[in-house]
N, C-alpha and C positions, 0 to 999 in steps of 0.2 A: 341319315346321321345328323344329330342336332349339332349347332355350333359348340355346345359344351361338351359333347363327345369328342368332337375334333381337338379341343383345346386340351381335354385330358390325355389324349393319345399323344399329342405333341409334347406335352410335358413329361410322359413315360418315357419317350424317346430321347428327349433332352436328358433326363436323368440318366438313362443307360449310357448315353453317348458321354456324358460327364464322367461316369464310373470308369467307362473304358479308358478314356483320355488319362484318367488319374492313374489307372493300372500301368498304362504304357509309359507314363511319366516315372513311375516308380521302377519300373523294369530298366527304362534307361539309365536312370541314375545308378541303380544297382549294377547294371551291366557295365556302365562306365567306370564304376569303382573296381570292379573285377578286372576290366581290360586295363586299367591303370596299374593295378597290383601285377598283372601278368606281363606288363611291359617294363617293369622294373628290372634293371640289368643287374647280373652278379659280376662282381669284381673281385679280384683277389686281394687287393689291399686299398683302402681308403686312407688317403694321405692328406693332412693339413700342414701345408708349409707356413710356419709362424715365423715371420720375418721382423727382426728389430728395426725401426726406423728412429731411433732416439738421436739427439743432437750430438751425442759423442762420437757419431760417424759423420763425417763430412759428406759433401754432396758427391765427390768422386767416389768414395767408398759406397755410397748408396747405389750410384750407377753400376758400379763393379759388382755389387751383390745381385741387383736385377739381371744383368746380363749373364752371371754365373747360373742363375736358376733357368734362364732361358735356353742358355747353352745345354745345360744338363738334361733338360727333359726331352730335347731333341736329339741327344747324342746316340749313336749306334750302341753303344753298351747299355744304356738304360733301356733302349727300345727292345734290345735282345732279352734283358732280363724280364721285360713285360710279358713278351711273346712266350717265354718259358713257363708262365704261370698255368695254372689249371684253365682259367678262362681266358687268359691272354690279354687281359685288360685290367687297368686300375682306374681309381676315381681320384682327383686331385682338386684342392682349392687353395688359394694363396691369401693369407691373412697377414695384415700388418699391425704392429702394436709398438707402444711405447709406455706411456704412464697409464694410470687407471683410467682416464678418460679418452685414451687414444687406442682404440681397437677397432679395427673394420675389415670386412671381406672385400678385398681388392678384386679378385677373380673367383667366381662362384665355381660350384662343382663342374668338372669336365671329366669324361671318360677319354682315357689314352689308351689307345690300343695299336696305333701304327704311326707311320710318319706324319700323315696328314692330320690326325687328331692332335698329336703332339705339337704340331706347327700351329694350330688354331689356338691351343693353350698359350703358347709362347708369344704368339701375335697379340692375344688379349693382354697379356702381361706387359708386352712392349708398348702397347698403346695408352696404358694407364699412367697418369702422372706420378711423378716421385714426390713423397711428402716426408716431412720430418716433424718430431714432436719431442716434448719435455718429459724427462724421468724414465725410470725403467722399472716396469711392474710386471715382473716374469710370472708370478702366480696368478694374476688377473689374466694375463696372456693364455696361460694354460687352460684356466676355466672357460674362458671364451672360445678357445679352439675346440674344447671338448663339446661344447653346445652345437658346434657345427655338424656334427655327426648326426643329431636329430632331425635335421632338415635335409639330409642327403637323400636323393631320390634313387639309391641303390642298395643293395644289398652286399655287405663286404665280409670276406672271411676274416681279415684283420683290420684293426684301426689303429692308425700310428699318427702321432704329432710329432712333427720335425721342428724343433724350435731353434733358432739361431739368436745370437746376442753378444755383445762387446763388453758387457758389465754385469756385477751382481744385482740382484733385486733391492730397490730402495724406496718402494711405494707399495701400497695396497697388501693383498694377500701374501702371507709368507711363502716363499717358493715351496718349501718342503711340505706345507700342508696342503697346498693346491695340489702338487704332484700326488700325494697319497689318494686324494679324492678322485682324481683322474684316472690313476692306475686302478682303484677299485671298480671303475666302470668297464674294466677289460680294455682299457686303451694303453698302448706302449708309447712312451715318450722318450725320444732320441734327441741328442743335442748337438748343436754346431757352435762351440764356443769361438767367437771371432778374436784372434789375437793378430790383427793386421800390422801393427806397428810396435816399434819398441816401447815398452812401458815405461813411463817416467812417473816419479811420485806425484800423486794426485788424489782427488776425492773419488774419482770414477774408475781409474785404471786399476786392473788387479793381475798381477803377474802369475797368479795359479788359478785364472780363471777355468781352465780345464778341470782342475779338481773340484772347484765350486759347482760345475755342472755335474760332474760324477757324484758328487756327494749330496747335492741340494736340489737337483733339476730332474735329471732322467729317472726313468723307472719302469717296471713291468718286465716281463720275461723277455730276455735276449736284447735288452735296451743298451745302448752304446753312445758314445761320442765320437766325433771326427773332429779334432781342433784344427783350425786354419791359422796357420803360422805364416803371415805374409799375404800381401794382396794379390801378388801374382799366382798364388796357390788356391785361390778361392773356387774357381770354376771346376778345377780337377777334384777339390774335397767334396763339393756338392755333388758331382757326378759320382763319386765313390760311394757317398753315403746313400743317394737313392738306389744305386744298384743293390747295396746290402739290405736296404729296407724293403725293397720289392722282391729280392730273391730268397729272403729269410722265411722259412716255413713258421706257420702258426704254433705257438707253444702254449701249453696249458697253463692257466692261471692259478698260481699258488692260492690255496684255500683261504690262507689267512688275509689276502688282499681283497677279497670279495666283498667286505664291509669297511666302509670308510672310517678309520680310527678318529677318535677324539684327540686333537692335538693341544697340548699345553706347552706353552712357550719354555717354562722353565724345566720341564721334563723331557719333552719329546723332540726339540729342535736342536741339533748341533749348533753351538754357538759360532762356528765357522759359518754357517748358513745365514747369520744375521749380520755379516761383515758390511753388506751394503747399506743396510739400516743404520748400523753403528756409525759408518762414515758420513751418511747425510745428517744424522743428529749433530755430529761434531762440526760439520760444515755450517748448519743453522746457528749452532751456539757461537762460532767465530764471527760470521758474517751477517747474521740477521738479528740475533738479541742485542737489545741495548746495553 
């Protein structure tokens, strides 16, 4: 065999080896993707806890709010509701929000199925710093919360946003416009209006905040609110709300909600739902305009 024959044979072997390695690489990638798909966990409910951190709540109320969620997720009643589902598990993430520029995921998706996994979520929440920010952008908080389902590494029978807040929308996307867009995606929005202290006349306090949440914020089949009237009742209200959200069966989406409607402020939004924006404009006129 001449040196040229040897070289041609080596090239042939090298080409075959490269092709084989390439095929193995494709198989590995394809197999990995399939394996990842197969490891995606089915859960009964995917729940976004969207929590208000605006400056209208003082630091003590913020701590109370954080402790309330930690106690609720680890409570026996909530764990019993989780175990009673078809899969015996839920996925939950904790989002904080205030104004249009203040939206963040504090604790990413966790699967909760037992005491240990619930405690891991509570521990992650307890270790995170408490933040506060300006303004109240409920509409943008709803849109941001809805985006979190796209990155969720699980399959859920139901998708729910649990939004809490102590005042009406006063910045960004109108709350009912955002609500309709989110509900059109098959997501249910439930509300936790916070009425933690006596309402005094002011720019941000709203005596009928519960009616505002019912009219302007929540939506979807079976949606509901649980008002929190008094700081001492916060943990109990959160626990009761989580039990209802977890135990509630999936309801069919009304056909008319499958397409997001075009919202025209003059025609499609109850003036009551613009109360927060109206108050903010009045405040600016009095304090900021020359």
